[in-house]
C-alpha positions in Angstrom: 0.0 0.0 0.0 1.7 3.2 -1.2 1.4 6.7 0.3 -0.6 8.1 -2.6 -3.3 5.5 -2.1 -3.5 6.4 1.6 -3.7 10.1 0.7 -6.5 9.7 -1.8 -8.5 7.2 0.3 -8.3 9.5 3.3 -9.4 12.4 1.2 -12.4 10.4 -0.1 -13.4 9.6 3.5 -12.9 13.3 4.4 -15.3 14.3 1.6 -17.9 11.9 2.8 -17.6 13.2 6.3 -17.8 16.9 5.1 -21.1 16.1 3.4 -22.6 14.4 6.4 -21.5 17.1 8.8 -22.6 20.1 6.7 -25.9 21.9 7.3 -26.2 23.5 3.8 -26.4 22.0 0.3 -23.4 23.8 -1.1 -21.0 22.2 1.4 -22.7 18.9 0.9 -22.0 19.3 -2.8 -18.4 20.3 -2.1 -17.9 17.2 0.0 -19.4 15.1 -2.7 -16.9 16.4 -5.3 -14.0 15.9 -2.9 -14.8 12.3 -2.6 -15.3 12.0 -6.4 -12.0 13.6 -7.2 -10.2 11.4 -4.6 -11.8 8.2 -5.9 -10.6 8.8 -9.5 -6.9 8.1 -8.9 -7.9 5.0 -6.9 -9.9 3.5 -9.7 -7.5 4.4 -12.5 -5.1 1.5 -13.3 -2.6 0.6 -16.0 -4.9 -1.4 -18.2 -6.8 0.2 -21.1 -10.2 -1.2 -19.8 -9.5 0.3 -16.4 -8.7 3.7 -17.8 -11.8 3.6 -20.0 -14.0 2.8 -17.0 -12.6 5.6 -15.0 -13.2 8.1 -17.8 -16.8 7.0 -18.2 -17.4 7.2 -14.5 -15.9 10.7 -14.4 -18.0 12.0 -17.3 -21.3 10.6 -15.8 -20.5 12.0 -12.3 -19.5 15.4 -13.7 -22.7 15.7 -15.7 -24.8 14.7 -12.7 -22.9 17.0 -10.4 -23.5 19.9 -12.8 -27.2 19.1 -12.9 -27.2 19.0 -9.1 -25.6 22.4 -8.8 -28.1 23.8 -11.4 -30.9 22.5 -9.2 -29.4 24.2 -6.1 -29.2 27.5 -8.0 -32.9 27.2 -9.0 -33.7 26.6 -5.4 -32.2 30.0 -4.6 -34.5 31.5 -7.3 -37.5 30.1 -5.4 -38.3 27.6 -8.2 -38.8 24.8 -5.7 -40.6 22.1 -7.8 -38.3 22.5 -10.8 -35.2 22.5 -8.6 -36.3 19.3 -6.7 -37.0 17.6 -10.0 -33.6 18.4 -11.5 -31.8 17.5 -8.3 -33.7 14.2 -8.1 -32.8 13.3 -11.7 -29.2 14.2 -11.1 -29.0 12.1 -8.0 -30.6 9.1 -9.7 -28.0 9.4 -12.5 -25.2 9.7 -10.0 -26.1 6.5 -8.1 -27.2 4.6 -11.2 -30.8 3.7 -10.6 -33.2 2.7 -13.4 -33.7 4.0 -16.1 -30.3 5.7 -15.7 -28.3 2.5 -14.9 -26.6 1.7 -18.3 -23.4 3.5 -17.4 -22.9 1.3 -14.3 -22.7 -1.9 -16.4 -19.9 -0.5 -18.7 -17.9 0.9 -15.8 -17.9 -2.1 -13.4 -16.1 -4.4 -16.0 -12.9 -2.4 -15.8 -12.6 -2.2 -12.0 -10.9 -4.4 -9.5 -12.9 -5.7 -6.6 -11.7 -3.0 -4.1 -12.7 -0.2 -6.5 -16.0 -2.0 -7.2 -16.8 -2.0 -3.4 -16.1 1.8 -3.2 -18.2 2.5 -6.3 -21.2 0.3 -5.3 -21.2 1.2 -1.6 -19.1 4.2 -0.4 -19.7 6.5 -3.3 -23.5 6.1 -2.9 -23.8 7.2 0.7 -23.8 11.0 0.2 -26.2 11.0 -2.8 -28.6 8.9 -0.8 -28.2 11.2 2.1 -29.1 14.2 -0.2 -32.2 12.2 -1.5 -33.4 11.8 2.1 -33.4 15.6 2.6 -35.5 16.3 -0.5 -39.3 16.6 -0.7 -40.2 14.8 -3.9 -41.8 11.4 -4.5 -39.2 8.9 -5.8 -41.5 5.8 -5.8 -41.5 5.4 -9.6 -37.7 5.1 -9.5 -38.0 2.5 -6.8 -40.4 0.4 -8.8 -38.4 0.5 -12.0 -35.2 -0.2 -10.2 -36.4 -3.2 -8.4 -38.0 -4.7 -11.5 -35.0 -4.0 -13.9 -32.4 -5.0 -11.3 -34.0 -8.3 -10.5 -34.9 -9.4 -14.1 -31.6 -8.3 -15.7 -29.5 -10.2 -13.2 -31.0 -13.5 -14.3 -29.1 -13.5 -17.6 -25.7 -12.4 -16.4 -22.6 -14.6 -16.5 -20.2 -11.8 -15.5 -19.8 -11.6 -11.7 -19.3 -7.9 -11.8 -22.4 -7.2 -13.8 -24.3 -9.6 -11.5 -23.2 -7.5 -8.5 -24.0 -4.3 -10.4 -27.6 -5.5 -11.0 -27.8 -6.6 -7.4 -26.7 -3.2 -6.3 -29.3 -1.6 -8.6 -32.0 -3.8 -7.1 -30.9 -2.9 -3.5 -31.0 0.8 -4.4 -34.6 0.3 -5.4 -35.4 -1.0 -1.9 -33.4 1.8 -0.3 -35.2 4.5 -2.3 -38.6 3.0 -1.2 -37.8 4.0 2.4 -35.4 6.9 1.7 -37.4 9.4 3.9 -36.9 7.2 7.0 -33.1 7.7 7.5 -32.9 5.2 10.4 -34.2 2.4 8.2 -32.4 3.1 4.9 -29.1 3.7 6.7 -29.3 0.4 8.6 -30.2 -1.4 5.3 -27.3 0.3 3.5 -24.7 -0.5 6.1 -25.7 -4.2 6.4 -25.7 -4.4 2.6 -22.2 -2.9 2.5 -20.9 -5.3 5.1 -22.2 -8.4 3.2 -21.0 -7.0 -0.1 -17.5 -6.5 1.4 -17.3 -10.1 2.6 -18.5 -11.3 -0.8 -15.9 -9.3 -2.7 -13.1 -10.4 -0.4 -14.1 -14.0 -1.1 -14.3 -13.4 -4.9 -10.9 -11.7 -4.9 -9.3 -14.6 -3.1 -10.8 -17.0 -5.7 -9.6 -14.7 -8.5 -12.9 -15.3 -10.4 -14.6 -12.9 -12.9 -17.2 -15.1 -14.4 -19.7 -17.6 -13.0 -18.2 -20.5 -14.9 -14.8 -19.8 -13.5 -16.0 -20.7 -10.0 -16.4 -24.3 -11.3 -12.7 -24.5 -12.1 -11.5 -23.0 -8.8 -10.3 -25.7 -6.3 -11.1 -24.8 -2.7 -12.1 -27.0 0.2 -15.6 -27.8 1.4 -15.5 -25.4 4.3 -14.6 -22.5 2.1 -17.4 -23.5 -0.1 -19.8 -23.3 2.9 -18.4 -19.8 3.7 -19.0 -18.7 0.2 -22.4 -20.3 0.2 -23.5 -18.5 3.4 -22.3 -15.1 2.1 -24.1 -15.6 -1.3 -27.4 -16.6 0.4 -27.1 -13.7 2.8 -26.6 -11.4 -0.2 -29.7 -12.8 -1.8 -31.7 -12.3 1.3 -32.6 -15.9 2.2 -33.7 -16.4 5.8 -32.2 -16.9 8.4 -29.2 -15.1 7.0 -28.4 -11.5 7.8 -29.5 -10.2 4.4 -33.1 -11.2 5.0 -33.3 -8.7 7.8 -32.9 -5.9 5.3 -35.8 -6.9 3.2 -37.9 -7.5 6.4 -37.6 -4.0 7.7 -38.4 -2.5 4.3 -41.5 -4.7 3.9 -42.7 -3.7 7.4 -42.1 0.0 6.6 -43.9 -0.2 3.3 -46.9 -2.0 4.9 -47.1 0.6 7.7 -47.2 3.3 5.0 -49.8 1.4 2.9 -47.5 1.1 -0.2 -49.0 -2.2 -1.2 -47.9 -2.0 -4.9 -44.3 -1.7 -3.8 -44.7 -4.5 -1.2 -45.9 -6.9 -3.9 -43.2 -5.7 -6.3 -40.5 -6.2 -3.6 -41.7 -9.8 -2.8 -41.9 -10.9 -6.4 -38.5 -9.4 -7.4 -36.9 -10.7 -4.2 -37.7 -14.2 -5.4 -35.8 -13.6 -8.6 -32.8 -12.1 -6.8 -32.7 -15.1 -4.5 -32.8 -17.4 -7.5 -29.7 -16.0 -9.2 -27.8 -16.1 -6.0 -28.9 -19.7 -5.3 -27.8 -20.5 -8.8 -24.3 -19.2 -8.1 -24.3 -21.0 -4.8 -25.1 -24.4 -6.4 -22.3 -23.9 -8.8 -19.9 -23.4 -6.0 -21.2 -26.4 -4.0 -21.6 -28.8 -6.9 -18.0 -29.2 -7.8 -16.1 -30.4 -4.7 -12.3 -30.6 -4.6 -10.7 -34.0 -5.0 -10.5 -34.5 -1.3 -13.7 -34.0 0.8 -11.9 -34.2 4.0 -12.2 -30.9 6.0 -9.5 -30.3 8.4 -11.3 -28.1 11.0 -8.1 -27.6 12.9 -6.7 -25.6 10.0 -9.8 -23.5 9.4 -9.0 -19.9 10.0 -10.8 -18.0 12.8 -11.9 -15.4 10.3 -13.7 -17.9 8.1 -15.4 -19.4 11.2 -16.4 -15.9 12.3 -17.9 -15.0 8.9 -20.0 -18.2 8.9 -21.2 -17.9 12.5 -22.0 -14.3 12.1 -24.2 -14.9 9.0 -26.1 -17.8 10.7 -26.6 -16.4 14.1 -26.9 -12.6 13.7 -30.5 -12.6 12.6 -32.1 -12.8 16.1 -29.9 -10.0 17.3 -30.7 -7.6 14.5 -34.4 -8.3 15.1 -33.7 -7.0 18.6 -31.9 -3.9 17.3 -34.8 -3.3 14.8 -37.2 -3.0 17.7 -35.2 -0.1 19.0 -35.5 1.8 15.7 
């Protein structure tokens, strides 16, 4: 880890903190741009595909930031509805929800898994925070994002595109409860934790496509770890990811958003399907030896498995405090 990486990563965290600690939109925008400019050197690599992805990401983010600033200027001119509309569209473009999601798919293919985690998780925190401060109905974006994110993920062979569509789908759930900050923030943090575990596992396997997982030799216990993380990502009970969908369903029912509840349930089944498909691929092809030496199992692997299996009752308790 070189000093320039530490500098840019620290600047990115600083930009996020500036946005969260500011009490006016201009400073929130400044913090957002600091994090963007700090992320660009991190995601830029030596390969042509990597440089192409970083350039596409910069163009899209610059366009959306310009629209966001235009919306803020209209707010000063007391054009409240028009400013909210422009700001909403700019934020939807920035985080990549449907129907503004096409750029995400072309960008993710050129990123390593660490940059992918930053893009799919850390760089979305501030735009979602700004969305929660606005006073405009975003339910149509939530509906489209859940439907497109779930259906499109069924036909993907690329792991990065699969994770991109999964992220798009989860953004649809977050937007459905965006005005209740305690709910969407808990959802987003749990999603980020599970995504981080999954990307660590995929990076260790050095796999980019679903069919590559078949060829990777790793022992049965690691397959179980991978299996538990995948099912948790898909939201299958009793894993941790199911808690996210449960709190959103309860919130939507309490607010009588029955159309979104039905959409969430139907699309969640499709998301679970393509994660179960990937899970079966990883479990179907065992290594030549099925002996599992539990003495040599790392404490981190054991911790990940136990956390995914046993955390659900505890998060239910914390949910009751929200």
